[in-house]
C-alpha positions as CSV (number, residue, x, y, z in Angstrom):
1,A,100.1,94.5,-196.3
2,A,96.6,94.4,-197.7
3,G,96.7,98.2,-198.3
4,R,100.0,97.9,-200.1
5,A,98.5,95.1,-202.4
6,A,95.5,97.2,-203.2
7,G,97.7,100.1,-204.1
8,E,99.8,97.9,-206.3
9,G,96.7,96.7,-208.1
10,R,95.6,100.3,-208.8
11,K,99.1,101.1,-210.1
12,E,98.9,98.0,-212.5
13,A,95.5,99.1,-213.7
14,Q,97.0,102.6,-214.5
15,T,99.9,101.2,-216.5
16,G,99.8,98.7,-219.4
17,R,102.0,95.6,-219.8
18,A,104.8,97.6,-221.2
19,G,104.6,100.0,-218.2
20,R,102.9,102.7,-220.2
21,P,100.1,104.8,-218.6
22,T,96.7,103.9,-219.8
23,N,94.6,106.8,-218.4
24,G,93.4,104.9,-215.4
25,G,92.8,101.7,-217.3
26,R,91.0,103.3,-220.2
27,A,92.3,103.1,-223.8
28,E,93.6,106.4,-225.2
29,P,91.4,107.9,-227.9
30,R,92.9,107.7,-231.4
31,A,93.1,110.8,-233.6
32,V,90.6,110.6,-236.4
33,P,91.7,112.5,-239.6
34,A,89.4,115.3,-240.6
35,P,87.4,114.6,-243.8
36,Q,88.8,116.4,-246.8
37,E,86.8,119.1,-248.5
38,P,85.4,118.1,-251.9
39,V,87.0,119.9,-254.8
40,A,83.7,121.2,-256.1
41,P,80.2,121.0,-254.6
42,P,78.3,117.9,-255.9
43,D,75.8,120.0,-257.9
44,A,78.4,122.3,-259.5
45,P,79.1,121.6,-263.2
46,I,82.7,120.8,-264.1
47,D,83.9,122.4,-267.3
48,D,85.4,120.0,-269.9
49,R,88.9,121.6,-269.8
50,A,89.2,121.1,-266.0
51,A,87.9,117.5,-266.3
52,R,90.4,116.7,-269.0
53,Q,93.2,118.3,-267.0
54,M,92.3,116.3,-263.9
55,T,92.1,113.1,-266.0
56,D,95.5,113.8,-267.5
57,D,97.0,114.5,-264.1
58,F,95.6,111.3,-262.7
59,L,96.9,109.2,-265.6
60,D,100.3,110.8,-265.4
61,A,100.6,110.2,-261.7
62,S,99.4,106.6,-261.8
63,P,102.4,104.1,-262.0
64,V,100.0,101.4,-263.1
65,L,98.4,103.4,-265.9
66,R,101.8,104.8,-266.9
67,A,103.3,101.3,-267.5
68,Q,104.7,100.7,-271.0
69,A,104.7,97.3,-272.7
70,R,108.1,95.9,-273.6
71,P,109.0,93.2,-276.1
72,L,109.9,89.8,-274.7
73,A,113.5,89.0,-274.3
74,K,114.8,86.7,-277.0
75,G,118.2,85.1,-277.1
76,P,120.3,82.6,-275.2
77,G,119.1,83.7,-271.8
78,A,115.4,83.7,-272.7
79,A,113.2,80.8,-271.7
80,A,111.7,78.7,-274.4
81,P,107.9,78.5,-274.5
82,Q,106.6,75.3,-272.9
83,S,104.6,74.4,-275.9
84,A,107.7,74.3,-278.2
85,L,107.6,71.0,-280.1
86,A,110.8,69.6,-281.7
87,S,109.5,67.3,-284.4
88,D,107.9,68.5,-287.7
89,V,105.1,66.0,-287.4
90,A,104.3,67.1,-283.8
91,R,104.2,70.7,-285.0
92,A,101.9,69.8,-287.9
93,V,99.5,68.0,-285.6
94,D,99.5,70.9,-283.3
95,G,98.7,73.1,-286.2
96,L,95.7,70.9,-287.0
97,A,94.6,71.4,-283.4
98,R,94.4,75.1,-284.1
99,M,92.3,74.6,-287.2
100,V,89.5,72.4,-285.9
101,A,86.9,75.0,-286.8
102,D,88.2,75.1,-290.4
103,L,88.1,71.3,-290.6
104,G,84.4,71.2,-290.0
105,I,84.4,69.9,-286.4
106,P,81.1,70.8,-284.7
107,E,81.4,73.6,-282.2
108,G,80.4,71.4,-279.3
109,R,83.2,68.9,-280.0
110,R,86.0,71.3,-280.9
111,A,87.5,71.6,-277.4
112,Q,87.6,67.8,-277.1
113,V,89.2,67.3,-280.5
114,R,91.6,70.1,-280.0
115,A,92.8,68.6,-276.7
116,M,93.1,65.2,-278.3
117,L,95.2,66.5,-281.1
118,M,97.5,68.5,-278.8
119,G,98.0,65.4,-276.6
120,L,98.9,63.5,-279.8
121,A,101.3,66.2,-280.8
122,R,103.1,66.0,-277.4
123,E,103.2,62.2,-277.7
124,L,104.6,62.3,-281.2
125,D,107.4,64.6,-279.9
126,Q,108.6,61.8,-277.6
127,P,111.5,59.5,-278.7
128,A,109.2,56.5,-278.6
129,P,105.5,57.4,-278.9
130,R,103.0,54.9,-277.4
131,W,101.0,52.9,-279.9
132,G,97.8,53.1,-277.8
133,V,97.8,56.9,-277.9
134,I,98.2,56.9,-281.7
135,A,95.5,54.2,-282.1
136,D,93.0,56.1,-279.8
137,S,93.7,59.3,-281.8
138,V,93.1,57.5,-285.1
139,A,89.8,56.1,-283.9
140,A,88.7,59.5,-282.7
141,V,89.5,61.4,-285.9
142,M,87.7,58.8,-288.1
143,E,84.4,60.5,-287.0
144,F,85.5,63.6,-288.9
145,P,86.6,62.8,-292.5
146,P,88.3,66.1,-293.3
147,L,90.4,65.9,-290.2
148,A,91.1,62.2,-290.8
149,R,92.3,63.0,-294.4
150,A,94.7,65.6,-293.0
151,L,96.0,63.7,-290.0
152,L,96.4,60.1,-291.3
153,P,99.1,60.8,-293.9
154,M,101.1,62.6,-291.2
155,L,100.9,59.6,-288.9
156,L,102.0,56.9,-291.4
157,P,105.7,57.5,-290.9
158,E,105.3,57.6,-287.1
159,L,103.7,54.1,-286.9
160,D,107.2,52.5,-287.3
161,R,108.5,54.4,-284.3
162,A,105.6,53.5,-282.2
163,A,105.4,49.8,-283.0
């Protein structure tokens, strides 16, 4: 019985779990692909015509480099951009946000002022804008007279909706 068990152990070592032979327990060597010969020796000069032809062939064969830009779909099935603002006042305030450099806002403060104006535009696009957001925005723009002169007349009609 002991001899039979030893023979079974050798048989298990010669076959894998799926019952496939494993060359006496050793893994089978994998085939390694032969390295490809270079097109030209490294020191050989390549003429311009051949280089251009190889480049053209590469560009023609590449699906990524061959991709063509297409216009965006417009119409009833097209998604509206997320930044679309419905009210005229909100669009005007958003326009001011894009003009902060022209309104004399210092470069170090432009991003902050732009973000504040864009937030105000989104708030003004709501059915009932919050008074606190408008008040905070007015306080912030008072530091920049050209911006305040442009923004405050736009906000006057909106104060009734927010109050």
